[in-house]
C-alpha positions as CSV (number, residue, x, y, z in Angstrom):
1,M,81.8,26.2,-55.5
2,N,79.8,26.3,-58.3
3,Q,78.1,23.1,-58.2
4,S,78.1,22.6,-62.3
5,V,81.7,23.3,-61.7
6,L,82.1,20.4,-59.1
7,K,80.0,18.0,-61.2
8,S,82.4,18.5,-64.2
9,K,85.2,17.7,-62.0
10,F,83.5,14.7,-60.8
11,I,82.8,13.7,-64.2
12,G,86.6,14.6,-64.9
13,A,88.1,12.3,-62.3
14,L,86.1,9.2,-63.5
15,I,86.7,9.8,-67.2
16,G,90.2,11.2,-66.8
17,T,91.2,7.7,-65.0
18,A,89.7,5.6,-68.0
19,I,91.4,8.1,-70.4
20,G,94.5,7.9,-69.0
21,D,94.1,4.2,-68.9
22,A,93.2,3.8,-72.4
23,I,95.8,6.3,-73.8
24,G,98.6,4.5,-71.6
25,M,97.6,1.0,-72.4
26,P,99.4,0.2,-76.2
27,Y,102.6,1.6,-74.5
28,E,102.8,-0.6,-71.0
29,G,106.1,-2.3,-70.6
30,L,108.2,-0.2,-73.0
31,T,110.8,2.0,-71.6
32,H,111.1,5.9,-71.5
33,Q,113.0,5.4,-74.8
34,E,110.9,2.9,-76.6
35,V,107.8,5.0,-76.0
36,N,109.2,8.2,-77.3
37,A,110.7,6.5,-80.6
38,T,107.2,4.4,-81.0
39,C,104.7,7.3,-80.5
40,T,104.1,10.5,-82.4
41,L,102.6,13.6,-80.6
42,P,99.9,14.6,-79.6
43,L,99.1,11.1,-78.6
44,E,96.2,9.6,-80.1
45,M,94.2,6.5,-79.0
46,Q,96.0,3.2,-80.2
47,D,95.5,-0.4,-80.4
48,G,97.9,-2.2,-77.9
49,R,96.9,-5.6,-76.6
50,L,93.2,-4.2,-76.5
51,P,91.3,-2.2,-79.5
52,K,92.2,1.4,-79.2
53,G,90.1,3.1,-76.7
54,S,89.7,0.2,-74.5
55,Y,90.7,0.5,-70.8
56,T,92.2,-1.8,-68.5
57,D,91.6,-3.4,-65.0
58,D,92.6,0.1,-63.7
59,T,89.4,1.3,-64.7
60,E,87.1,-1.8,-64.6
61,L,88.0,-1.8,-60.7
62,A,87.2,1.9,-60.3
63,I,83.6,1.1,-61.9
64,G,83.4,-1.6,-59.6
65,I,84.0,0.5,-56.7
66,A,81.7,3.4,-58.0
67,E,78.9,0.9,-58.5
68,S,79.0,-0.2,-54.9
69,L,79.4,3.1,-53.3
70,I,76.2,4.1,-55.6
71,T,74.4,1.0,-54.3
72,N,75.3,1.7,-50.3
73,K,74.7,5.4,-50.5
74,G,78.5,6.2,-50.1
75,L,79.5,3.7,-47.6
76,V,82.1,1.3,-48.2
77,D,81.1,-2.4,-47.8
78,K,84.3,-4.5,-48.8
79,N,82.3,-7.6,-49.3
80,H,79.9,-5.9,-51.6
81,I,83.0,-4.2,-53.6
82,L,84.7,-7.5,-53.8
83,Q,81.3,-8.8,-55.6
84,R,81.3,-6.0,-57.6
85,F,84.9,-7.0,-58.7
86,I,84.2,-10.9,-58.9
87,E,81.0,-9.8,-61.3
88,N,82.8,-7.3,-63.6
89,F,85.9,-9.5,-63.9
90,D,87.1,-9.7,-67.5
91,R,90.4,-11.5,-67.8
92,K,91.3,-9.6,-71.1
93,R,91.6,-6.6,-69.2
94,G,95.0,-7.5,-67.7
95,Y,94.3,-8.4,-64.1
96,G,97.2,-9.1,-61.8
97,F,98.0,-12.7,-60.4
98,G,97.4,-11.6,-57.0
99,T,94.1,-9.9,-57.8
100,I,92.7,-12.8,-60.1
101,S,93.7,-15.2,-57.1
102,I,91.5,-13.1,-54.5
103,L,88.6,-12.6,-57.0
104,Q,88.3,-16.7,-57.9
105,K,89.2,-18.1,-54.4
106,K,87.8,-14.6,-52.2
107,A,91.0,-14.9,-50.3
108,N,92.2,-12.5,-48.0
109,A,94.8,-10.2,-49.6
110,K,97.2,-11.1,-46.6
111,T,97.0,-14.9,-47.0
112,L,98.2,-14.6,-50.4
113,F,101.0,-12.0,-50.1
114,G,102.0,-12.3,-46.2
115,T,102.1,-8.4,-45.2
116,G,100.2,-7.8,-48.4
117,S,101.0,-6.8,-51.9
118,Y,102.3,-3.0,-52.4
119,G,101.6,-2.9,-56.0
120,N,99.5,0.3,-57.3
121,G,96.5,-1.8,-57.9
122,A,94.8,0.0,-54.7
123,A,95.6,3.3,-56.0
124,M,94.8,3.2,-59.7
125,R,90.9,2.5,-58.9
126,I,90.3,4.9,-56.1
127,A,88.9,7.9,-57.8
128,P,85.5,6.9,-56.9
129,I,86.4,7.0,-53.1
130,S,87.6,10.2,-53.5
131,L,84.4,11.8,-55.0
132,V,82.5,10.4,-52.0
133,Y,84.7,11.9,-49.2
134,Y,86.7,14.6,-50.8
135,D,85.2,17.1,-48.2
136,T,86.1,15.2,-45.1
137,P,90.1,14.2,-45.2
138,T,89.5,12.1,-42.0
139,N,86.9,9.6,-43.3
140,L,88.5,9.8,-47.0
141,Y,91.8,8.3,-45.1
142,E,89.7,5.6,-43.2
143,A,87.8,5.0,-46.2
144,V,90.5,4.4,-48.7
145,A,92.4,2.1,-46.5
146,K,89.2,0.0,-46.0
147,C,88.6,-0.2,-49.7
148,S,92.5,-1.3,-50.4
149,E,92.5,-3.9,-48.1
150,I,90.6,-5.8,-50.4
151,T,93.2,-6.7,-52.6
152,H,96.5,-4.5,-51.2
153,A,97.1,-5.0,-47.5
154,H,101.0,-4.0,-47.0
155,V,101.2,-0.4,-45.8
156,L,103.1,1.0,-48.6
157,G,100.3,-0.1,-50.8
158,I,97.6,1.3,-48.8
159,E,99.5,4.5,-48.0
160,G,100.3,5.1,-52.0
161,A,96.3,5.0,-52.5
162,Q,95.9,7.2,-49.7
163,I,98.2,9.9,-51.4
164,Q,96.8,9.4,-54.6
165,A,93.2,9.8,-53.0
166,H,94.1,12.8,-51.3
167,A,95.7,14.4,-54.1
168,I,92.1,13.9,-56.4
169,A,90.5,15.1,-53.6
170,I,92.6,18.5,-53.0
171,A,92.1,18.6,-56.9
172,L,88.4,18.6,-56.6
173,R,88.4,21.1,-54.0
174,S,90.8,23.6,-56.1
175,I,89.1,25.8,-58.4
176,Q,91.3,26.7,-61.5
177,S,91.7,30.6,-62.1
178,T,94.5,33.0,-63.2
179,H,96.2,31.9,-60.4
180,S,97.7,28.5,-60.8
181,L,97.3,26.0,-57.9
182,D,100.4,26.2,-55.6
183,A,102.4,22.9,-56.1
184,T,104.1,23.5,-52.7
185,E,101.0,23.7,-50.6
186,F,99.5,20.8,-52.6
187,V,102.8,18.5,-51.9
188,N,102.8,19.7,-48.5
189,E,99.2,18.7,-47.6
190,I,99.9,15.3,-49.0
191,M,102.7,15.0,-46.9
192,G,100.2,15.6,-44.0
193,I,99.0,12.1,-44.6
194,A,102.1,10.5,-45.4
195,K,104.1,8.1,-42.7
196,Q,106.3,5.8,-44.5
197,D,109.8,7.5,-45.3
198,V,109.6,6.1,-48.7
199,Y,106.5,8.6,-49.5
200,K,107.8,11.5,-47.5
201,Q,111.4,11.2,-49.7
202,K,109.7,11.2,-52.8
203,L,107.1,13.8,-52.4
204,H,110.0,16.3,-51.2
205,K,111.6,15.1,-54.4
206,I,108.8,16.1,-56.5
207,L,109.1,19.8,-55.3
208,N,112.9,19.5,-56.2
209,L,112.2,18.1,-59.4
210,L,109.5,20.8,-60.3
211,N,111.9,23.5,-59.4
212,E,115.0,21.6,-61.4
213,K,112.0,21.2,-64.2
214,G,113.5,17.5,-64.3
215,D,113.4,16.0,-67.8
216,H,111.9,12.4,-67.9
217,Q,114.7,10.2,-67.3
218,L,115.6,12.2,-63.9
219,V,111.9,12.1,-62.7
220,I,112.1,8.0,-63.7
221,D,115.6,7.9,-61.8
222,E,114.1,10.0,-58.8
223,L,110.4,8.9,-58.7
224,G,109.9,5.6,-60.4
225,N,107.7,4.3,-63.3
226,G,107.0,0.9,-61.8
227,V,103.8,-1.3,-60.4
228,E,104.9,-0.4,-57.0
229,A,102.8,2.0,-55.6
230,F,105.8,4.0,-54.2
231,N,107.5,4.0,-57.8
232,S,104.2,5.1,-59.4
233,V,101.9,7.4,-57.2
234,P,104.6,10.1,-56.7
235,S,105.2,10.2,-60.7
236,A,101.5,10.7,-61.5
237,V,101.4,13.6,-59.0
238,Y,104.6,15.2,-60.7
239,S,103.1,14.5,-64.2
240,F,100.0,16.5,-62.9
241,L,101.8,19.3,-61.1
242,S,104.4,19.9,-63.7
243,N,101.5,20.1,-66.2
244,L,98.9,21.9,-64.2
245,N,96.8,23.6,-66.8
246,S,96.4,21.0,-69.5
247,F,95.1,17.6,-69.1
248,E,96.6,16.7,-72.3
249,D,100.0,17.3,-72.0
250,A,99.8,16.0,-68.1
251,V,98.8,12.5,-69.5
252,T,101.0,12.2,-72.2
253,Y,104.0,13.4,-69.9
254,A,103.0,10.4,-67.7
255,V,102.9,8.0,-70.8
256,C,106.3,9.0,-72.0
257,L,107.5,7.8,-68.7
258,G,107.1,4.3,-70.0
259,K,106.9,1.0,-68.1
260,D,103.5,1.1,-66.2
261,T,102.0,3.6,-68.7
262,D,98.4,2.7,-68.2
263,T,98.4,2.9,-64.7
264,I,100.6,6.2,-64.1
265,A,98.5,7.8,-66.9
266,A,95.3,6.6,-65.2
267,M,96.4,8.1,-61.7
268,T,97.3,11.4,-63.6
269,G,94.2,11.7,-65.6
270,A,92.2,11.0,-62.4
271,I,94.0,13.7,-60.6
272,A,94.0,16.5,-63.7
273,G,90.4,15.7,-64.6
274,A,89.4,16.4,-60.8
275,Y,91.1,19.5,-61.4
276,L,90.3,20.9,-64.6
277,G,87.2,19.4,-65.2
278,V,85.8,17.3,-68.1
279,E,85.6,19.9,-70.7
280,A,89.2,19.9,-70.3
281,I,89.7,16.4,-71.9
282,P,90.4,16.4,-75.5
283,S,86.9,15.5,-77.0
284,E,88.7,13.1,-79.9
285,W,89.7,11.0,-76.6
286,I,86.5,10.8,-75.3
287,D,84.6,10.0,-78.5
288,C,87.1,7.3,-78.7
289,L,86.6,5.9,-75.4
290,E,85.0,2.6,-74.3
291,N,81.7,2.9,-72.2
292,K,81.9,6.6,-72.1
293,D,78.4,7.3,-71.3
294,F,78.4,4.7,-68.7
295,I,81.3,6.1,-66.7
296,K,80.1,9.7,-66.9
297,N,76.6,8.2,-65.4
298,L,78.5,6.5,-62.5
299,A,80.1,10.2,-61.7
300,E,76.7,11.8,-62.1
301,R,74.9,9.5,-59.8
302,I,78.0,10.0,-57.3
303,F,77.6,13.6,-57.4
304,H,73.9,13.5,-57.0
305,L,74.3,11.0,-53.9
306,K,76.6,13.8,-52.3
307,S,74.3,16.5,-53.2
308,T,71.3,15.0,-51.7
């Protein structure tokens, strides 16, 4: 693959995460019906619980992972990542209770949650791991598990992050052309790493929904729109695959699902940005994004790390 194309994809994955997060932030918690009654299309950056263009903990945690990977030359150091999380901590971003407790006490995730959390917190922040390990699936699988366990030790939380990470990796390896990416092959490749029945079932439903061109409510009913990893990661994958050639349409679709809008849109944005590259992201969205140059620089530094 042309190196300038791959670099654009790296930047697209991280900027796409932050853009989806910021676009979805004002609508978090609203139902599909409430989002559609509230928003006007095309979507613009809006004020919410944070000023327009601001990202939430989804992106802040991804930034911490990216910083740690750069410092450690691509190696996943759990203690160092946790330290980056602590130093970057900003309560206004909306960190979950469990994550706050872990950061404050440096507690073990299983100590707080027993079997661990199965929320989507590990999946939403995982894009930097995909950038480093996109070309080595086995290493990616193991690195994601290691990174997830810092806060999400439940098998469903970890597998959700692994599915999201592999979706980003496949998108990075895929070249957009006149022949669109094959959605069936895409889902089947992800299904190859799925071990839990709930993910196998929902990944299979993605293919059915693509064939039926399911509306938002059907997608919500079949895939979900909640904070659990199994109720949001499949929805992000579907939002991407049902709008393959438009970053704007993919993220807009994700937001219009309602409920956990910032996280589903952030995950969708990561996959779509990795596939289409940063040039496909609307410039008016990027112009409004908080810390856009800093996030772009992190992606560029990971790209150079991989290139040397």
